C-alpha positions in Angstrom: 27.5 -3.4 -56.3 24.0 -3.5 -54.9 21.0 -2.1 -56.7 18.9 0.5 -55.1 16.2 -2.0 -54.6 18.7 -4.3 -52.8 19.9 -1.4 -50.7 16.3 -0.6 -49.8 15.7 -4.2 -48.8 18.9 -4.2 -46.8 17.7 -1.0 -45.1 14.3 -2.5 -44.4 15.8 -5.6 -42.9 18.0 -3.5 -40.5 14.9 -1.4 -39.5 13.0 -4.6 -38.9 15.8 -6.0 -36.7 15.9 -2.7 -34.9 12.1 -2.8 -34.4 12.3 -6.3 -33.0 15.0 -5.2 -30.5 12.9 -2.3 -29.5 9.8 -4.7 -29.0 11.8 -7.1 -26.8 13.1 -4.1 -24.8 9.5 -2.9 -24.4 8.3 -6.4 -23.4 11.0 -6.5 -20.7 9.9 -3.1 -19.4 6.2 -4.0 -19.4 7.0 -7.1 -17.4 9.1 -5.3 -15.0 6.2 -2.8 -14.6 3.8 -5.6 -14.0 6.0 -7.1 -11.3 6.3 -3.6 -9.6 2.6 -3.1 -9.7 1.9 -6.5 -8.3 4.4 -5.8 -5.5 2.8 -2.5 -4.8 -0.6 -4.0 -4.7 0.6 -6.6 -2.2 2.1 -4.0 0.0 -1.1 -2.0 -0.1 -3.1 -4.9 1.0 -0.6 -5.6 3.8 -1.0 -2.1 4.9 -4.7 -2.2 4.8 -4.6 -5.2 7.0 -2.3 -3.5 9.4 -4.5 -0.4 9.5 -7.5 -2.6 10.2 -5.7 -4.3 13.0 -4.6 -1.0 14.5 -8.2 0.2 14.3 -9.4 -2.8 16.1 -6.8 -2.4 18.8 -7.7 1.3 19.2 -11.3 0.3 19.6 -10.4 -2.4 22.2 -8.3 0.1 24.1 -11.2 2.6 24.1 -13.5 0.0 25.5 -10.9 -0.7 28.3 -10.4 3.0 29.1 -14.3 3.3 29.4 -14.5 0.3 31.6 -11.7 1.7 33.8 -13.5 5.0 34.0 -16.6 3.3 35.0 -14.7 1.4 37.7 -13.1 4.6 38.9 -16.6 6.3 39.2 -17.9 3.4 40.9 -15.0 3.5 43.4 -15.5 7.3 43.9 -19.2 6.7 44.8 -18.2 3.9 47.2 -15.7 6.2 48.9 -18.3 8.9 49.4 -20.8 6.5 50.7 -18.1 5.3 53.3 -17.6 8.8 54.5 -21.2 9.1 55.1 -21.2 5.8 56.9 -18.2 6.9 59.1 -20.1 9.8 60.4 -23.3 7.9 61.0 -21.8 4.7 62.3 -18.5 4.8 64.2 -18.7 1.1 64.7 -18.3 0.6 60.8 -15.3 2.9 60.5 -12.8 0.1 60.7 -14.6 -2.0 58.3 -14.9 1.0 55.9 -11.1 1.7 56.2 -10.4 -1.7 54.9 -12.8 -1.1 52.0 -11.1 2.2 51.2 -7.7 0.7 51.0 -9.1 -2.0 48.7 -10.6 0.8 46.6 -7.3 2.7 46.5 -5.4 -0.4 45.2 -8.2 -0.8 42.5 -7.7 2.8 41.5 -4.0 2.5 41.2 -4.4 -0.7 39.2 -6.8 1.2 37.0 -4.4 4.2 36.6 -1.7 1.7 35.7 -4.1 0.1 33.1 -5.0 3.6 31.7 -1.3 4.5 31.3 -0.7 1.1 29.6 -3.6 1.9 27.3 -2.3 5.4 26.5 1.1 3.9 25.6 -0.6 1.3 23.3 -2.7 4.1 21.7 0.4 6.2 21.1 2.1 3.1 19.5 -0.8 2.5 17.4 -0.8 6.1 16.2 2.8 5.9 15.3 2.1 2.7 13.4 -0.8 4.2 11.5 1.3 7.2 10.5 3.9 4.8 9.3 1.4 2.9 7.3 0.0 6.1 5.8 3.5 7.1 4.6 4.0 3.5 3.0 0.6 3.9 1.3 1.5 7.3 0.0 4.8 6.0 -1.3 3.1 3.0 -3.0 0.6 5.2 -4.6 3.4 7.4 -6.0 5.1 4.2 -7.3 1.9 3.0 -8.9 1.3 6.3 -10.7 4.9 6.2 -11.9 4.4 2.7 -13.1 1.1 3.6 -14.9 3.0 6.5 -16.7 5.8 4.1 -17.8 3.2 1.5 -19.0 1.4 4.2 -21.1 4.7 5.3 -22.5 5.5 1.6 -23.4 2.1 1.3 -25.1 2.7 4.4 -27.2 6.1 3.0 -28.2 4.7 -0.4 -29.1 2.0 1.2 -31.2 4.7 3.3 -33.0 6.8 0.1 -33.5 3.8 -1.8 -34.9 3.2 1.0 -37.3 6.8 0.8 -38.4 6.7 -3.0 -38.7 3.6 -2.7 -40.8 5.2 -0.1 -43.1 8.3 -2.4 -43.4 6.2 -5.4 -44.4 4.5 -3.3 -47.0 7.9 -2.2 -48.3 9.2 -5.7 -48.3 6.2 -7.0 -50.2 6.4 -4.1 -52.7 10.1 -5.1 -53.2 9.2 -8.7 -53.9 7.1 -7.9 -57.0 8.6 -8.2 -60.4 7.7 -4.6 -61.3 9.9 -3.2 -58.6 12.9 -5.5 -59.1 15.0 -4.9 -62.2 15.0 -8.4 -63.3 13.8 -9.8 -66.5 10.8 -12.0 -65.8 10.5 -14.9 -68.2 
């Protein structure tokens, strides 16, 4: 039959083993959280790059639209100038008709380019919204991981305190005063 001190030592050993298991479990959870955080950071960086790329594409499209608008305005001015020339110089009418047809083709080409740019802008807007949603999702995951890490830290601190308490109990149980054995 075991003495009370032996039972206490056995109980402390079981507690220490339980604490070791809890510490290993916490270590695995912390490592899993680290992996998730790194993955989230990589996704955020990828999203930032995509957003910057989209911003650059939008700026490029804006410049093309402005260029097309300037070309359209230039063509409108040319058309008006041609009308005045038709009235003042009938001999130049045929030449001006050719120029008008050329300008009409340029206007249609510009309209097609504007439409293409509008499509690209809309596509970029959709991509930006998708990236925003992914960023928000990643932020939420990061916050969740932070909370889990903090919870693990608290559990580790609690386990450390229990381990220290168990060490002290084991040390106390090792002394001759606490063990009912005759010391010679």
